[in-house]
C-alpha positions in Angstrom: 0.0 0.0 0.0 2.7 2.3 0.7 4.8 1.4 -2.6 6.4 4.7 -3.9 9.3 4.5 -6.4 11.9 7.2 -6.7 12.7 7.0 -10.4 14.4 10.1 -11.5 17.8 11.7 -11.2 17.7 15.3 -12.3 20.9 16.8 -13.7 20.5 20.5 -14.4 22.7 23.6 -14.2 23.5 27.2 -15.1 22.1 29.4 -17.9 21.9 33.2 -18.5 18.8 34.8 -16.9 18.4 38.5 -17.2 16.9 41.0 -14.8 15.7 38.5 -12.2 16.3 39.3 -8.5 18.0 36.6 -6.5 15.3 34.2 -5.4 14.7 30.6 -4.5 11.8 28.5 -5.8 10.8 24.9 -4.8 8.7 22.5 -6.8 7.6 18.9 -6.1 7.5 16.0 -8.5 4.6 13.7 -7.6 5.8 10.9 -9.8 9.2 10.7 -8.2 8.5 12.2 -4.8 11.5 14.6 -5.2 11.9 18.2 -4.6 13.4 20.5 -7.3 14.8 23.9 -6.3 15.6 26.8 -8.6 17.9 29.6 -7.6 17.8 32.7 -9.8 20.4 35.4 -9.3 20.8 38.1 -11.9 22.0 36.4 -15.1 22.5 33.0 -13.6 20.3 30.1 -12.6 21.0 26.9 -10.6 18.7 24.0 -10.2 19.0 21.4 -7.4 17.6 18.0 -6.5 18.4 18.3 -2.8 17.0 15.0 -1.7 19.6 13.3 -4.0 22.6 15.6 -3.9 23.5 18.9 -2.1 25.3 20.3 -5.2 23.7 22.0 -8.2 23.8 20.0 -11.5 24.2 21.3 -15.0 21.8 22.2 -17.8 23.0 21.3 -21.3 20.8 23.9 -23.2 18.2 26.5 -22.2 16.3 29.5 -23.6 14.2 32.3 -22.2 11.7 34.2 -24.3 8.7 36.2 -23.1 8.7 34.7 -19.6 8.9 31.1 -21.1 11.9 29.1 -19.9 12.9 25.9 -21.8 15.5 23.5 -20.4 17.0 20.4 -22.0 19.4 17.8 -20.5 20.3 15.5 -23.3 22.3 13.1 -21.2 19.2 12.0 -19.4 16.6 12.7 -22.0 15.0 15.4 -19.9 13.1 18.5 -21.1 11.1 21.1 -19.2 9.1 24.2 -20.3 8.2 26.7 -17.5 6.2 29.9 -17.8 6.2 32.8 -15.3 2.9 33.2 -13.5 3.2 36.1 -11.0 5.5 34.7 -8.3 5.3 31.2 -9.7 7.0 29.1 -12.4 4.6 26.6 -13.9 4.9 24.1 -16.7 5.8 20.6 -17.6 8.8 18.3 -17.6 9.2 15.0 -19.4 11.7 12.2 -19.4 11.2 8.9 -21.3 7.6 7.8 -20.6 7.3 10.2 -17.6 5.2 13.3 -18.1 4.3 15.7 -15.3 3.1 19.2 -14.6 5.1 21.1 -12.0 4.8 24.4 -10.1 7.7 26.2 -8.4 6.7 28.3 -5.4 8.8 31.0 -3.8 11.0 29.8 -0.9 13.4 31.4 1.6 16.3 29.0 0.9 17.3 25.7 -0.6 14.9 23.0 0.6 16.3 21.0 3.5 14.8 17.7 4.5 13.7 17.8 8.2 12.6 14.9 10.3 12.5 16.4 13.8 10.9 13.4 15.4 13.6 10.9 14.4 15.5 10.0 17.6 19.3 10.4 17.5 21.9 8.6 19.6 22.3 8.4 22.5 18.8 6.9 22.6 16.5 7.1 25.6 16.0 3.4 25.4 18.1 0.2 25.5 18.4 -2.0 22.5 19.3 -5.6 21.6 19.0 -7.8 18.5 16.4 -10.5 18.3 16.6 -13.1 15.5 14.4 -16.0 14.3 15.3 -18.9 12.0 12.5 -21.1 10.7 11.2 -22.9 7.6 8.0 -21.5 6.2 5.0 -23.4 4.9 6.5 -23.4 1.4 9.7 -25.0 2.6 11.9 -21.9 2.4 14.5 -21.3 5.1 14.0 -17.8 6.6 16.3 -15.8 8.8 14.7 -12.7 10.4 16.4 -10.0 12.5 15.1 -7.0 14.4 15.6 -4.6 17.3 14.0 -4.9 20.7 13.8 -1.5 22.3 12.9 -1.2 26.0 13.0 1.4 28.7 16.2 2.2 30.6 14.6 2.2 34.0 15.4 -1.4 34.7 11.9 -2.2 35.9 11.2 -4.9 33.3 9.9 -7.2 32.2 7.8 -4.8 30.1 4.6 -5.0 28.1 5.8 -5.5 24.5 4.5 -4.7 21.1 5.7 -6.5 18.0 5.5 -4.2 15.0 4.7 -5.5 11.4 5.4 -3.2 8.5 3.2 -2.4 5.5 3.4 -3.7 2.0 6.6 -3.6 0.0 10.2 -4.2 1.1 10.5 -2.4 4.5 13.4 -2.3 6.9 12.8 -2.5 10.7 12.1 1.2 11.0 9.4 0.9 8.2 11.5 3.6 6.5 9.8 5.5 3.7 10.8 8.8 2.1 13.2 9.5 4.9 10.6 8.9 7.6 11.2 6.2 10.2 7.8 5.7 11.8 8.5 2.5 13.7 11.7 4.0 15.2 9.7 7.1 16.3 7.0 4.9 17.8 9.5 2.7 19.6 11.1 5.8 21.1 7.7 7.2 22.2 6.5 3.9 23.7 9.8 3.3 25.6 9.2 6.6 27.3 5.8 5.3 28.5 7.2 2.0 29.8 6.5 -0.2 26.8 9.0 -2.3 24.8 8.8 -2.9 21.0 10.3 -5.2 18.5 10.6 -4.0 14.9 12.2 -6.2 12.3 13.5 -6.2 8.8 11.2 -7.8 6.2 12.6 -11.0 4.5 15.1 -10.0 1.9 15.8 -6.6 3.5 18.6 -5.5 5.8 19.7 -8.4 8.0 16.7 -10.6 7.1 16.9 -13.2 4.3 14.3 -15.3 2.4 12.6 -15.2 -1.0 10.2 -12.4 -1.7 8.8 -13.3 -5.2 6.4 -16.0 -3.8 5.6 -14.3 -0.5 2.0 -13.2 -0.1 0.3 -11.7 3.0 -0.3 -15.2 4.6 3.4 -16.1 4.1 4.5 -12.8 5.6 2.1 -13.5 8.6 4.2 -16.6 9.2 7.3 -14.4 9.5 5.6 -12.2 12.0 4.5 -15.2 14.1 8.1 -16.5 14.1 9.2 -13.2 15.6 6.4 -13.3 18.1 7.6 -16.7 19.2 11.2 -15.4 19.5 10.1 -12.8 21.9 8.4 -15.2 24.4 11.6 -16.2 26.2 13.3 -12.8 26.3 13.9 -11.6 29.9 12.8 -8.0 29.1 9.5 -9.1 27.7 6.5 -9.8 30.0 4.9 -12.8 28.2 1.5 -12.1 29.8 1.6 -8.6 28.2 2.9 -9.4 24.7 1.0 -8.1 21.7 1.3 -7.7 18.0 0.5 -4.6 15.9 1.0 -3.5 12.3 0.6 -0.8 9.8 -1.4 -1.1 6.6 -0.8 -4.7 5.4 0.8 -5.3 8.7 -2.4 -4.2 10.3 -4.1 -7.2 8.6 -1.2 -9.6 9.5 -1.4 -8.7 13.3 -5.0 -10.1 13.8 -4.2 -13.0 11.5 -1.5 -14.1 13.9 -3.5 -13.3 17.0 -6.4 -15.4 15.7 -4.3 -18.6 15.8 -1.6 -17.8 18.4 -2.7 -17.5 22.0 0.6 -15.8 23.0 -0.7 -12.6 21.4 -2.5 -10.9 24.2 -3.6 -7.8 22.4 -3.6 -6.4 18.8 -3.0 -2.9 17.5 -4.1 -2.2 13.9 -2.9 1.0 12.2 -4.6 1.9 9.0 -5.6 -1.7 8.6 -8.1 -3.1 6.0 -11.6 -3.9 7.2 -12.8 -4.8 3.7 -11.5 -7.2 1.1 -8.3 -6.6 -0.6 -10.1 -6.1 -3.9 -12.3 -3.4 -2.4 -9.3 -1.7 -0.8 -7.4 -1.6 -4.1 -10.4 -0.3 -6.2 -11.2 2.4 -3.6 -7.5 3.3 -3.3 -7.3 3.9 -7.0 -10.1 6.4 -6.8 -9.3 8.2 -3.6 -5.6 8.8 -4.4 -6.5 10.5 -7.7 -9.2 12.6 -6.1 -6.7 13.8 -3.5 -4.5 14.9 -6.3 -7.3 17.0 -7.8 -8.5 14.7 -10.5 -12.3 15.2 -11.2 -14.5 12.6 -9.6 -15.9 11.3 -12.8 -12.4 10.5 -14.0 -11.1 9.0 -10.7 -14.3 6.8 -10.5 -13.7 5.7 -14.1 -10.2 4.6 -13.2 -11.5 2.6 -10.2 -14.1 0.9 -12.4 -11.4 0.0 -15.0 -9.2 -1.5 -12.3 -12.2 -3.5 -11.0 -12.8 -4.8 -14.5 -9.2 -5.7 -14.9 -9.2 -7.6 -11.6 -12.2 -9.6 -12.9 -10.5 -10.9 -16.0 -10.0 -14.6 -15.9 -6.6 -16.3 -15.3 -4.6 -16.5 -18.5 -5.9 -13.3 -20.0 -3.5 -11.7 -22.5 -2.2 -8.2 -22.8 -4.7 -7.6 -25.6 -7.5 -8.5 -23.2 -6.2 -5.9 -20.7 -5.9 -3.4 -23.5 -9.5 -4.0 -24.6 -10.7 -3.3 -21.1 -8.7 -0.1 -20.9 -9.9 1.1 -24.3 -13.5 0.4 -23.3 -13.2 2.6 -20.3 -11.2 5.4 -21.9 -13.3 5.7 -25.1 -14.2 9.3 -25.8 -11.6 10.8 -23.3 -9.0 13.3 -24.4 -5.3 12.4 -24.3 -4.9 14.7 -21.2 -7.8 13.0 -19.4 -6.4 9.6 -20.2 -3.0 10.7 -18.9 -4.4 12.1 -15.7 -5.8 8.7 -14.7 -2.8 6.7 -15.8 -4.5 4.6 -18.5 -2.5 5.8 -21.5 -1.4 3.5 -24.3 1.1 0.9 -23.1 -0.3 0.6 -19.6 -2.0 -2.8 -20.3 1.3 -4.7 -20.0 2.3 -2.9 -16.8 -1.1 -3.4 -15.1 -1.2 -7.0 -16.1 2.3 -7.5 -14.5 1.2 -5.7 -11.3 -2.1 -7.5 -10.9 -0.7 -11.0 -11.6 2.1 -11.0 -9.0 1.7 -13.7 -6.3 1.6 -11.0 -3.6 -1.1 -9.0 -5.4 -3.2 -12.1 -6.2 -3.0 -13.0 -2.5 -3.9 -9.5 -1.4 -6.9 -9.3 -3.7 -8.3 -12.5 -2.0 -7.6 -11.1 1.4 -10.8 -11.0 3.5 -10.9 -9.8 7.2 -14.0 -11.9 7.7 -11.7 -14.9 7.8 -9.7 -13.8 10.8 -11.1 -10.8 12.7 -14.1 -12.7 14.2 -11.6 -15.3 15.5 -9.5 -12.8 17.5 -10.5 -13.1 21.2 -8.2 -10.5 22.7 -8.6 -6.7 23.0 -7.9 -4.8 19.8 -7.2 -1.1 19.0 -7.8 0.1 15.4 -6.7 3.6 14.4 -7.4 5.3 11.1 -6.6 8.8 9.7 -9.7 10.5 8.3 -7.6 11.7 5.3 -6.1 8.3 4.6 -6.4 7.8 0.8 -4.9 4.3 0.7 -7.1 2.6 3.3 -10.3 4.7 3.5 -11.2 5.3 7.2 -15.0 5.2 7.0 -15.4 2.0 5.1 -12.6 0.1 6.7 -13.3 1.1 10.3 -16.9 0.1 9.7 -15.8 -3.3 8.5 -13.5 -3.8 11.5 -16.3 -2.8 13.9 -18.8 -5.2 12.2 -16.4 -8.1 12.3 -14.7 -7.7 15.7 -17.6 -6.3 17.7 -17.0 -5.1 21.2 -13.5 -6.6 21.3 -12.1 -3.6 19.3 -11.7 0.0 20.2 -11.9 2.1 16.9 -10.6 5.6 16.6 -10.8 7.9 13.6 -8.3 10.7 13.8 -8.9 14.0 12.0 -6.5 15.5 9.5 -4.2 12.4 9.5 -3.1 10.5 6.4 -2.1 6.9 5.8 1.2 7.4 7.6 -0.5 9.2 10.6 0.9 12.6 9.6 -1.1 15.8 9.8 -1.8 16.7 6.2 -3.8 18.9 3.8 -5.3 16.4 1.3 -3.9 12.9 2.2 -2.3 12.6 -1.3 0.7 10.3 -1.4 2.9 13.0 -2.8 2.5 15.0 0.5 4.3 12.3 2.5 7.8 13.4 1.8 7.0 17.1 2.1 5.6 16.7 5.7 8.2 17.1 8.4 6.1 15.2 11.0 6.6 11.4 11.0 4.0 10.2 13.4 1.2 12.3 15.0 1.6 12.4 18.8 -2.1 11.9 19.4 -2.0 8.6 17.6 1.0 7.3 19.6 -0.6 8.4 22.8 -3.7 6.3 22.0 -1.5 3.3 21.4 0.4 3.8 24.7 -2.8 4.4 26.7 -4.4 1.3 25.2 -1.5 -1.0 26.1 -0.9 0.5 29.6 -4.7 0.3 30.4 -4.6 -3.4 29.5 -1.6 -3.7 31.8 -3.4 -2.1 34.7 -6.4 -4.3 34.2 
């Protein structure tokens, strides 16, 4: 759910620029989740991609006529055309198959990435490595490693929360776009007397194991192996051991708790309460709407994805293309481009929808595991989450889990539990906050209240 790919390395530099007062501008690329910064000073211009390199990079050719700036970088096949609109520069860039509109806004200085919540050594908690070696149900040998963080007060054993990351290859901090939400949460909970274990997904960091065949149910086996590894640790109170997860991890947590009695509580963060197919279809619509795509077009994209999912096994690229053409008939090239259904997408969508992980996720149904969980559960959702819609999924969790679950919908928070404007995925990297304090406070109160009871 959280799969964002940084694709582009911008290489741009200096050109003559007459009668422009020294000024910084910052623009954001949605497709690459990168910041671009312009610095204009008299007859010179520099352009930076500060999330990739601190130094400016060179432009091969440029021109400026009637407030229209054209830039070309032949070495990477990059071209941009920008027009002056008051204090803004607006236009388009393209590189290969990528096409995108971009707006540069005035700024005080070169953009600097800030993550003020990320704890820095020396930490206010103790740490040790936890490892698990096991053979999964497909016969693959798996080695998993993670970090157990616990308070420094020496009053253990502690209530302990195992954290399971969302979809995609995640390290133990669930690091995404320079945010480290699991590290931030571990630090916060340690200050409230709670230990956490966060671990690298198989095939990431210190963990090993095949990824190609791993679906959500196989990844749940990994989480259960780490839960079992915690049971004998002297810092962990086995009677107060729970499992929690974010996004796909929020589905894995109750899966494990439904069959493993050592999980005494469950925390679900932006977890699905509807089927995987429903989640994917709605996500396709909601993310586009958050980016300003008109509702009739975002809904059309969702219907097209639903129709593609319904194609039988063995369907060809031509079958996918036929569905796409059926749904885009009568649209302009610009409208087709805005919903990502342009020519050539049939092959890409077929590849994405037919991976083992995606096929498993589409069949995922919370009705198969939530009713079987017999321990207290906490479910948190941000009301501006555009990947796992709060209203529909919290309703599903309440219906399936009944009075065993405490559901909380949090205003102005996105899928990563950041305060945000729209909830669009391209905001994630721009937001300095990593994890809203009110969400972490609800988690700590839930666990500590269970401890007191």
